[in-house]
N, C-alpha and C positions, 0 to 999 in steps of 0.2 A: 513360939510363933515366928521368931526371926529365922529359925532353921527351916520352917515350912516355906517361908517366903523365898529363902535362898534356893531351896530345892526346886520350887516352882519356877523361879527365874532361870536356873540352869536348864531345866527341862524346856522352857520356851526357846532359849538360845540354841539348844540342841536341835529342836524341831525346825527352827529357822535355818540352821546350817544345812540340814537334810533337804529342806525345800529348795534352797538356793543351789546346792550341789546337784540336785536332780534336774533343776531347770537348766543349769550350765551343761550337764551331760546330754540332755535332750537337744539343746541348741547345737552342741558340737556334733552330735550324731546327725542332725539335720544338715549341718554344713557339709559333713563328709558325703552324705548322699547327694547333695547338690553338686559337689566337686566331681564325684564319680559320674554323675549325669552329664556334666559339662565335658568331661574327658571323652565320654562316649560320643557326644555330639561332634567334637573336634575330630575324633577318629573316623567317624562316618563321612565327614566332609573330605578328609584326606583320601579315604577309600574311594569316594566318588571321583576324585581327581586322578586316581591311579597311583597315589603315593602310598603303597602298601607297607613299606618299612615304617613310615611315621605312624600309620594307623595301628599297626601291631604294637609299636612302642607305647603309644598312648593307652591302648587297652590293657597292656600289662601294668602300666602305672596305675590304672584304675583298679585292677585286681589287688595290687599291693596296698592301695589305700583302703580297700574293703577289708583286708586282713588286719591292718593296723587300727582301723576304726571300729572293729567288732561287728562288721556287716557280713559275717560268714553265712548267715541264713537269710539275708535280705534279698528281696526280688531283684534289686539293682545288680547284685553280683551275678545272679543267674543270667540277666540280660547281657551283662558284659561278656560272660562266657559264650553266649550265643553269637555276639558280634565278633569275638575273637575267633570262633570256629569258622564263621563266614569268611573273614579275612584270610585265615590260614588256608582254606580250601581254594578260594578264588584267586587270591594274590600270590600264593606260594605253592599251589598244587600239592599240598600235604593233606590228603583226604583223611588218612587214619588219625592224624593229630587233631584235625578239625572235629572229627566224630568224638574224640575224647573230650573236647571242650563242650560239645553238645551234651555228653553224658554228665559232665560236672554241673551244667545248668539244670538238667533234669533232677539231679540229686538235691539241689537247693530248692527247686520249684517244679515238682512233677508235672504240673498242668501247663507249663510254659510252652509256647509255640515260636516258630521262626518269626522274626520281624517281617511284617507283610511287605514293606517297601523294598526289602532286599532279597526276598525269596525267589527261587528259580527251581526248575525240575531237578537239577543236579543237587542243589542244597537240600531240597525236600527229601530226596532219596537218602542222602547222608543222615539227615535228622531222623528219618524213620528207622534207619539202621541203628542209630543210637538208642532210640526208644525200644527197639526189639532186643538189643543187647541188655538193656536194663530189665526187661521182662524175663529174659533167660536167667539172669542172676537173682531173680526174686523180686524185681522192682526196686526203684530208687527209695532210699530211706525217706520217711516223711520229714519235711522241712518245717521248722517252727515259723509261724507267721510273724512278720515284723510288725512292731507296734506302729510304725509310721510307714505308709506306702511311699514308694519312690515318686518324687515330684514329676509332673508331666513335663516333657521336653517339647521344644519346638519341633515342627515338622522336619524330619530328617535326622533328629537327634535320638537320644536313648529313651525310648518310650518306656513308661512304667510297666512292670511285669504283668499286672492284672489287665491292663488295657490291651497289651499285645497277646495276652494269653488266651484270648477268645472268650472272655467274659466268665471264666470259671469262678465260682464263689469261694470265699475264704474257707468254708467248711469242706470244700472239695466236691465238685460236681462238674459235669460236662455242659456243653452249650444247650442241650435239651433238658437240663434239670435232673438228669438221672444221677443219683448219688454215686460217687466214686468210692469203690472199696479199696482202702489202703491196707497193704499188707504190713505185717510186722517187719522191723528191720531184719534183712537177711543175715545169716551167719557169713563170716568172711570166707570167701571161696578163692581157690587158687586161680590166678588169671589164666586165660587161654594162652597157648604157646605163642600166638602171634601178638599178644599184648605184653608179654613179659619184657622187662627192661625198659618200659616206656614211661619212666618217671619224669622228674623235672628236667633232667638233662635233655630228654627228647623234645621238650617244649622249647628248648633253646636251639632247635635245628637250624641249619644254615639257611640264610635267606638266598644264598647262591652257592655254587660249587666250583665252577671253573674260574680261573683267574689268569689274566694276561696283563703285563705292564711294560711300558717302555719309558725310560727316564734318561735324562742327560744332565751333566753337571761338571764340576771341577773339584779339585782336591788339593791338599797340602799335607805336610807331616814332617816327621823327623826320620832321618835315615842315616845309616853308616855303611862302611864297606868301601870297595874300590870301584872306580869308574870303568865303564865298558870300553871307552875309547882308549884310555891309557891307564894301565895298572898303577902307575905312579900317582894317579889322582885318588888319594885315599883320605877318608874321614875315619880317624881312629875312635872318635867319640861322636855320638849321634848329634846331628845338627839339623836345623830347619831346612826343608827342601820343598819347593812347590812342584806340583804335578803338571804345571803349565796348562796347555790348552784345555784338556778335559777328557771326559769319557762318556760312552753311551752304555746303557745297561738294560737289555731285554730280560724279562722274567716270566715264567709260567708256573702255575701252581694249582692246588686243589684245597678247597675249604673242607676240613674234617667236620667242623661245626661252625656256628656263626662267629666264633671267636678265634679259632685256631686255623692258620693257613700254613701248609707245607709247600715249598716252592724250590725251584732251581733258578739261579741267576747267573748271567754272563756279564763280565765287565771287560769292555774293550776300550783301551786308553790310547790317546795320542799325545805325545810329549813334544811341544814346540820349543823353539829357541836354542836347540842344541847346535854345537859347532863341530866341524871336522878338523882333521889334523893331517898334514903331509906325513907320509911314512916312507921309510927306506925299503926298497924292493918292490915286489908286485903283489904283496899279500893282501892289498885292499883293492885290487883291480888294476886296469891298465893305466889309470891316472895317478896311482900311488897316493890316493886321497882317502883316508879312513873316516867313517862317520858312525856314531853310535846309533843303536836302534831307537826308533821313535815310537814303537808300539809295545804295549803291555796287555796281555790277555790273562784273565783269571776266571775260574768258575766256582760257584758256591752252592751249597745246600743250605736252605734257610727255613727256620721255623718262626712264624710271626704270631703274636697274640694281640688281638684287637680288644680294646677296652670299651665297655658299654654295648648297647644293642645296635644292630644295623640301623643306620640312619644317615643324616646329612654329614656329620662330623664325627670322626673316630680317631683317637690316638692309638698308636701301636708301639710295641716293643718286640724286637726280634734278635735272634742270635744266628750267626752263619759260620760255616766251616767250609774251607775249600783249598784249592791249589792253583798255582800259576805264578805270575809276577806282577808287581806294581813298580813302576818306574818314576823316579824323580829327577829333576834337573838341578844340578849343583854347579856353581861357578867356582873355578880355581884361579884366582887372580895372579898367582905367582907363575902360572904357565901362560905365556903370551905367544905361544907358537902355533896357535890355531888359526884357521882361515885358509883360504886358497893361497897358492904360491904368490909371494910378494905382498900379501896383506897380513899384518900382525894384529891379533886380538886375543883377549882373554878366552880361555877354554871354558865351555859350558858342557859338562859331561853328564852322562846318564848313569844313575845308580839303580841297579836292579835288586829288588827285595823279594823274599820268599824262599822256596816255592810253597811253604805251608802258611796258610792265611786263615785267620779267625777273628771274630770280634762281635760286639753288640751293635744294634741299629735302633734308632728312635725316629719317630715321624708321625705323620697324620695323613688320613685320607678324607677328602671332602667329596661326597657323592653328588654328581650332577643329575642323577636319575637312578633307575633300578639297574642299569647296565654299565655305567661309566662313572669315573670319579677322578679328581685331581690328586696327585700323590706327591708328597714332599718328605724327604728323609735325610738323616745324617748317619752315615755308615762309618764306623770305626773299625779298621782292620789292622791286626798285628801280623807282621811277617817274620818268619824264622826259617832257617838259621841266619840268612841275610836280613838283618833287622830293619823294620820300619814300623812306625805307628802312624798310619795314614787316615785322614779324615776326608770323606767325600760328601759334598752337599749335592743332592740330586732332586730333580723335579720332573714330573711328566704326567702321563695319562695311564689310568688303570681301567681295565674292562673286567667285569665279573658277571657271571650268568647263573 
């Protein structure tokens, strides 16, 4: 009798755990659907404001949440693909990629239609092309109906799929009640030539392509070698040397995709605070007064990787390789023969490094809109065989289209 009671008690506990677990799972699933709906609503608000980068990022976040929450066959995922297709076509002029998102929506929910408030003749044509592509491949695979429909969103938000789908019944039918004949899932077919290679990497297509930047800043570093003014000005060991006034740096490049930028950069430096020295003979001109060069010019090829999706704030890491020279000002206190005739002062000579230059760059870009952003970077360049380890802090404006 005691054994029977124990078994009965364990069975009750087991059933209670199953019931609680099922309730928690349903609650979590409902929360995920609501979060996805809210992300869609925020994305459409940004889309209406013309902030296409933010809209696309929010919709991709919604799709990731659908994947992690087990909503692969839920109508809200289909509606998210519809919205992402619209943003991709209108905001980024990527029609082929937008049609692929429409196709994915149709695979989840074959009876889905465009969101009415966002539809246009251009989008409708693209959506019909996606439908035709599905019919050519044997029709989209039937999607399992979700246990819970997507919650209704406020006007302008992510509407539930059935509501925007034109009133099609769960059993499958059109607006006139004519039963829909669903085909069996098609066998996997080879993609047409124009669709091959269009995997997830294509979905990460560049939000823009051309890139122009103009920055200015100042630098410092360690350098060694002989001075340009006087060969007797020698640093046998690397020592600290400022770059003095600063440099300007124009840059032009091309986005291979939304994360990788290839560019060419020019560094034009002006070194202030240098002193001259009287010389014997006329080797330095009629006044016999020699001065070191105040300018340094270098050019670089750069590859930059931006972290995260195109948006307001993005960190980046780059590597650059180039040639030219970087100059530093170094004071030689033991030589007080500098200055114009009759004036004695310590010599401040220029150390020229290079001509081979390379190094890493870190920084961030803060977008002010779809075409411009603020740029801040720290560039570290190593120069050989005339050694330097130079650090440039630059800030400026970047334009991207």
